[in-house]
C-alpha positions as CSV (number, residue, x, y, z in Angstrom):
1,X,102.4,135.4,20.6
2,X,105.5,134.1,22.3
3,X,106.1,134.3,25.9
4,X,109.7,135.6,26.9
5,X,111.3,135.1,30.4
6,X,114.5,136.5,31.7
7,X,116.4,133.8,33.7
8,X,118.8,134.6,36.3
9,X,121.7,132.1,37.7
10,X,119.6,130.6,40.6
11,X,116.9,128.9,38.0
12,X,114.3,131.7,38.7
13,X,112.5,133.3,36.0
14,X,110.6,136.5,35.6
15,X,107.9,137.0,33.1
16,X,107.9,140.6,31.4
17,X,106.0,143.2,33.3
18,X,102.2,143.3,32.7
19,X,100.7,146.9,33.2
20,X,97.2,147.8,33.8
21,X,95.4,150.8,35.7
22,X,98.9,152.3,36.7
23,X,100.0,148.9,38.3
24,X,102.7,146.7,37.2
25,X,102.9,143.2,37.9
26,X,106.0,140.8,37.3
27,X,105.5,137.3,38.0
28,X,108.1,134.7,39.2
29,X,108.6,131.1,38.7
30,X,111.2,128.7,39.9
31,X,112.2,126.5,36.9
32,X,114.1,123.0,37.2
33,X,115.5,120.9,34.2
34,X,117.5,117.7,34.6
35,X,118.8,115.7,31.7
36,X,121.0,112.4,31.6
37,X,122.7,110.5,29.0
38,X,124.2,107.4,29.2
39,X,124.8,106.5,25.3
40,X,127.9,106.5,23.4
41,X,129.4,109.9,22.7
42,X,130.7,109.4,19.3
43,X,127.6,108.2,17.6
44,X,125.0,110.3,19.8
45,X,122.8,107.4,20.3
46,X,121.8,105.7,23.6
47,X,119.5,106.5,26.5
48,X,118.7,109.7,27.4
49,X,116.3,111.3,29.7
50,X,115.1,114.8,30.3
51,X,112.8,116.6,32.9
52,X,111.8,120.0,33.2
53,X,109.3,121.8,35.4
54,X,108.2,125.2,36.8
55,X,106.8,126.1,40.2
56,X,105.0,129.6,40.9
57,X,106.7,131.6,43.5
58,X,104.6,134.7,43.5
59,X,104.4,138.2,42.0
60,X,106.1,141.7,42.4
61,X,103.1,144.6,42.3
62,X,104.6,148.0,41.4
63,X,102.1,150.7,42.5
64,X,102.7,154.5,43.1
65,X,106.5,153.9,43.2
66,X,106.0,151.1,45.8
67,X,107.0,147.5,45.3
68,X,105.1,144.8,47.1
69,X,105.8,141.0,47.1
70,X,102.8,138.6,47.0
71,X,104.2,135.1,47.5
72,X,101.9,132.1,46.4
73,X,100.7,129.5,48.9
74,X,101.8,126.1,48.0
75,X,98.6,124.0,49.2
76,X,99.9,120.7,48.4
77,X,103.2,121.3,50.3
78,X,100.9,122.7,53.3
79,X,98.8,119.7,53.1
80,X,101.9,117.3,53.0
81,X,103.8,118.8,55.8
82,X,100.5,118.6,57.9
83,X,100.0,114.8,57.2
84,X,103.4,114.1,58.2
85,X,103.0,116.3,61.6
86,X,100.0,114.5,62.4
87,X,101.3,111.1,61.5
88,X,104.5,111.7,63.6
89,X,102.3,112.8,66.6
90,X,100.0,110.0,66.3
91,X,102.9,107.4,66.4
92,X,104.4,109.4,69.2
93,X,101.2,109.2,71.4
94,X,100.9,105.5,70.7
95,X,104.4,104.6,71.7
96,X,103.9,106.8,74.5
97,X,100.9,105.0,75.9
98,X,102.8,101.4,75.8
99,X,103.6,100.1,79.4
100,X,107.2,100.5,80.3
101,X,109.8,97.7,80.1
102,X,109.8,95.2,83.0
103,X,112.3,96.4,85.6
104,X,112.5,93.8,88.3
105,X,114.9,90.8,89.5
106,X,112.8,87.8,88.9
107,X,113.7,84.7,90.7
108,X,112.3,81.2,90.5
109,X,111.4,79.2,93.6
110,X,110.6,75.6,94.0
111,X,107.4,74.5,92.7
112,X,107.0,76.9,90.0
113,X,106.6,80.1,92.3
114,X,108.1,83.4,91.2
115,X,109.7,86.1,93.2
116,X,109.9,89.6,92.1
117,X,112.4,92.0,94.0
118,X,113.2,95.4,93.6
119,X,110.6,96.5,91.0
120,X,107.3,95.7,89.2
121,X,106.4,93.7,86.3
122,X,103.7,94.7,84.0
123,X,102.4,91.6,82.2
124,X,99.4,91.6,79.6
125,X,97.8,88.4,79.8
126,X,97.3,86.9,76.3
127,X,93.7,86.7,75.3
128,X,92.6,83.0,74.9
129,X,89.1,83.1,73.6
130,X,89.0,79.5,72.3
131,X,89.5,78.2,75.8
132,X,87.5,77.8,78.8
133,X,89.1,79.7,81.6
134,X,88.8,77.6,85.0
135,X,88.1,79.3,88.2
136,X,91.3,79.5,90.2
137,X,91.4,77.1,93.2
138,X,92.6,78.9,96.5
139,X,95.6,77.0,96.9
140,X,97.6,77.6,100.3
141,X,100.9,79.4,99.7
142,X,103.9,77.8,101.4
143,X,105.7,79.9,104.1
144,X,108.6,80.9,101.9
145,X,106.5,82.0,99.4
146,X,104.6,84.5,101.7
147,X,107.7,85.3,103.4
148,X,109.4,86.2,99.7
149,X,106.0,87.8,98.3
150,X,106.2,85.4,95.5
151,X,103.5,84.9,93.1
152,X,102.5,81.7,91.1
153,X,103.4,81.8,87.7
154,X,100.3,80.6,86.4
155,X,98.7,83.6,88.2
156,X,101.0,86.1,86.2
157,X,100.2,84.5,83.0
158,X,96.5,84.8,83.4
């Protein structure tokens, strides 16, 4: 038994109608085909490639003079779209959680003191698990460091 289909210009194919219990069903699929050839035209030999496939679209149901369309849900496309959306949301939330860029004028004073004016700098100290941390000795800050609200560079880097 051969299966005959009627094709229209858009690449959609309709199977012959199937009738049962007063209901007629006409299925529709989208068909694609691609072919390529890069051989010499005279001899007809050389590399060629062909690819063809179909994708179900749905079915028309004709019952009591009324026509209804029943589309097919492509689960693979739905799952792929959901994965892409969830991945984009995860990347966006990760990027939104990062600290903002530094927006301050940093000047260096004598003795290694750093002065931050007109803004704040968010520094993340590097984790140095292989070194012992030494307790900070409270050193007296110079008068100019207190006046400029300067912070020692060693204190900023952790």
